[in-house]
N, C-alpha and C positions, 0 to 999 in steps of 0.2 A: 590762822583763820577759819581753815576746815574744824580743827578741834573745839574753839570758841562756837561755833555756830552747833557741832553736835551737843555741847553741853547745854547749850540754852537750849536743844531742844527735848534734851532728856527731862529740865529742869518744867518745862510748859508741861511734859507728858504725865510725870510725876503729878504736878501739883493738880491735872485733873483726874487725876485718880483717885487721890485723896479726896478731892471734892464729890467724886461720884460713886464712890466706893457702896452708900448702901443703894445703890441702884440696879446692884446684880450684876453690871457688867461685866465683860471677858477682858483680861489686857494679854496682850501677846508679844513678848517683845524678841528683838531680832539685835544678834552683835553681830555688825559688820567692821570688821578691820577696829580703827579705834573708837569707831562710834558706835552708841547702842540707840534704837530704835524701839519705840513702843506704841503696839497700835490697840487703838478700844475697838473691840469685838459688838456688834449688840447680842442681847439677848436669846438663846436659843428659845422655839415655842415648840419643841417636843417631835422635832423629827421633820421639819423641813428642810434643814440645814446637813449636810455630810458632814459627818464629825469626820477629822483629822485622825487615820488610824497610823499608829504606831509601825516603823520598819517603811512607809509609802517614802519613795524618793522624795525629796521637798527642793524648791529651786527660792534660794533665799531671794532671789529679786523678782520673785513673783509678784500681781497686782493682787491685792486682797480687794475682795467686790463683797459690798454687803448683801446683794442678793444671792439666789443658791444659782448653781452651775446646770447648763441644759441638762437633760436627760439624753443617754447615748442613744435612742431611738430617735430621737427629733433631728439629731444632728446628722445620722445617717439619711435622712429624710431628705432633709437639706441637701445632702452630698449627690445625694440622688437624682436631685431635683436640679441642683446644678451642672452636673451630666448628663441628663438630659437634654436640657438648654444648650450645651456646649456639642451636645450631637445633633441636633437641629441646626446649630447658627455653621457645623463643618461641611455638610450636606448641602448645605444651603449655599456656602461659598466653595463647592466642587462644583454642584451646576451652574455659578454663576461663572467661575472659570472654564467650564467645557462648553457654555454657548459664547463667551466670548472667543474662545479659541475657534469655535466651529464659523461665525462671522468672522475672524479676522483672515481663516483659509478662505471662506466664499471669496471676499474681499478681493482679498490675494491672486486665487486663481480668475477671477473677473479683469485684474486689471493687466496680470501676465495674457490671459487670452484678447485682449485689446491690443496690446502691444503688440503683440503677435502679428494680431491683422492689420493692422496699422506700419507694421515694418514689411509685411508681405506687400500691402500697395504700396509702399513706395520704392520699394525693391522692382516691382513690376513696370514702375513710372519710369526705374532709371534708366530699366532694358529696354523699352521703348526706345527713350531717348539715344540711349545709347546705335540702337539699331539704324535709328533715323540718321545721327552721327554718321556712322559708320557708309551707311549708303549713301549720302551727300559728300561724303571724302570721297569713295570710291568713284562715283559720277566726276566730282571737280578732277582726280587724279586720271583719268582717262581723258578728258577732255582736255587738262594742262600735255599730256601725252600727245594726243593728235593734233594740238595748235604745236608742240613743240618740234614735231615732226614737218608739219607745213612750214615751218619759221626758217629751220633749217634746210629744206630744200627750196626754200625760196632765197636762202641765202648763197646757196650756193649755187643758182643759179645766178644771181645776181655777182657773185664772183667771176664766176665763168665770165659773165659780160663785162665787167671791169677788166680784168686781166684782155679781153679781146678790145678794150679801148684802151689800152695801153700799149699794146700791139700795133696798133693803127695809128696812136700818137707818137711813137716810134718812129715809125717811116713816115710820114708824111709832115713832121714839127707844127702839125697845127697845136699848136699850145694854149690858146685860149680857149678857143671853142672846146675840145676835150677837158681841160680843166673843171669849165662850168659844167660841160654834161658828166662828170665824173663823179664833180660835190651834188647836181642833183639826182645821182643814183644813188649816193650814199644817205642823200635827206630820204629818199625815197624807200629805202632798207629799213631807217628808223621808222618812218611812218606804217610802212606793212607789220614793222612786228606789234608797234602799239596798238591798231588796230587789233590783230589778232589778240592781243592780251587784254584787251580792254574789251570785246566783244564776247568774251566767256568767263571773266574774271574780275570784273571792273568794280567788284569790292575787294577784293583782295590787293591788287593794286593800290586803291587809294588805303589801304590799311600796310600793309607791309610785305613787301615781295624783294626777289634780286634778281638785276635783269641777266645775268648769267655772264659768265667770265669770257668763252666764247664770243659772244656780243662785242663784248665789251673790248677783249682783242682785237675782232676784226673794225672798230671803229679807231682806235687807238694806234694803228696802224697802217692807216690812210693817212691821215697828218696828225699833226701835233696839237694834242688834246692837256688841256688843262684840271683840273680835282679843287673839286672843295667838298668839304665835309662838316656838315654842321649838327649840332650837340645839343640837346636841353635835358637837365638835370629835371629833379621833382619840386623844385624851386622854382620851377618857370624859369632859369636860365638860363641864357643861349651864348651859344659862342662855335666860332666855326676855325676852319685850317685851311689855308688855301697852298696848295700846288700847282706852281707855274706849268709843269711837265709831268705827265701821269704817261704810261705806260703800260701795258700787259704783255707778256709774250704769248705765244698758242701753248697750248695743251701738251705737246711735244716738252717742252723747255718749262711744265709746271705750272703755266699761268703766275708766272715770276713779276711780279713789279717791279717798277726805276722811275724815276724823276727826283725832281728837287724837293729836297725834307731840311727843316732847319734841323739845330744840332738837338732841340726839344723838339722834335716829334713824335709822335706813338707811333707813326709806322716804322717799319724799320727803314734806317736810315740809307743803308747801304741794296735795299732790295731785299725781295725773302721770294721763296716760292709758297705756292696757295698747298695748302694739308687739311684734307679731310680724314674723317673718320676712317676709312680704309685706304687710304694714301696717305702716307706721312713723309714729309717735305722738309719739314723744320729741321734746326740746329740742335736738336735735344734729344738725347736719348730715350725720354720719355715720350710720349705720344700726345702731343698738346691739342688735336685735335679734338682727340678721345677725351681726353680731362677737362679741358675748358669747353665742351658740350658747342661746337662750331666750327666750321670751315673759315680760314683766315692766312694772313699772310703771317705765319709765327716765324720768327726768329730765336728759336730758345724759348719757347711760349711768350716771349716781348711783354710789349707795356698797352697792348690794344685788342679788341675783339669786340667787331661787331655784330656778329653772328653770335655769341654765345645766348643765354636762357634770360627771357626776358620775366623781370621781378616785378610786381608793382608793390605800390608805394606799402612804407611800414617793413617791408622783406625786401630791399634792396642795397641794404649796408652788409655789409659784412659776406659779399657774395664775388668769389673767384673766379667764377665760371659766367658771372653776368655779361650784358653789354655793357665795355669797361673802354676808356682812354684815360689814357695812365696821367697826362700831363691837363689834366680838367680838373678833375674830380678824386683823384689817385686809383690805384691797383686794384679796390674791392668796392667801391662803387658802382651796381650799377644803373643807366643812366635812362631815363625814360622813355627818349626817341633820338633816334640820329637819320642824317639823311646823308648818302653820299651821291654827287651830282658831277659830272663831267660834259665838257662843251669844247669846241675848237679854241686853241690858245690866241686865233687872232680875232676872237669874235667880239663882234664893236656894238 
């Protein structure tokens, strides 16, 4: 097909040449491969067109124009004008870039200064709050220490009175009278302790507190006591564990507990000594109170710890040092609230 098209072009070109041979037009033929191209050139007008000089490199694919080529000086002027325009654009872009960098830097500096000011202000506020909390904590600690000393003094005096009552009771055998009197003394001890605590830290008692092993020991050694443990999870489910007999030994015996406990009790079945961070009394080579963050009756760290770390909702799962009761929510669920209550076993 290519050869056919070339042949057709040649026929047309030759026929045109024959038809216009008398007009004085010039013909130029180019051979390219199997094709031959013939171009009809306009008649020269005496020098307006440049003549093709022999020996000049010729591009066979160059486009032949009817108009004369532009002069060299005109091309140079155009190039210079374009270069000048490009230079102006370059300078303009550089100025824009410098202006943008300056504005951006100024904005960043202003933003950084504002953030530093806000951070300094927040730090100052936090420091003030921390100082207030520390001062309040120090005052509460002093009050608690004073109340604890007063309570211990009263407890010792009451114990002396109870011992004296026991001596009198052994001598004269007035069982009913002195039993009732002794009971009144115990109730008075509880009342005095409650008044001392509530007078200085009512908000703490209503929130969370630990009565104290020594005081529980004194109570549970006067008569038979029962224990009730109430537990609440984060879905408002409430359960309790009842112990018909509960007793805490003295400090000399590490405040060990004993009493009735079922086979699935989360308290140690055969009792356990009370361990703290600075007094390791558990049956484990590790320090359970230090590892589980709270004093408790640990038996090789055991299935319960109601004095663990308090985790809020959303952070209460997967916490082995939280407030746990194994036979309620498992070993790694930190409970929302717990209450331990004791009362005389024969309380009606």
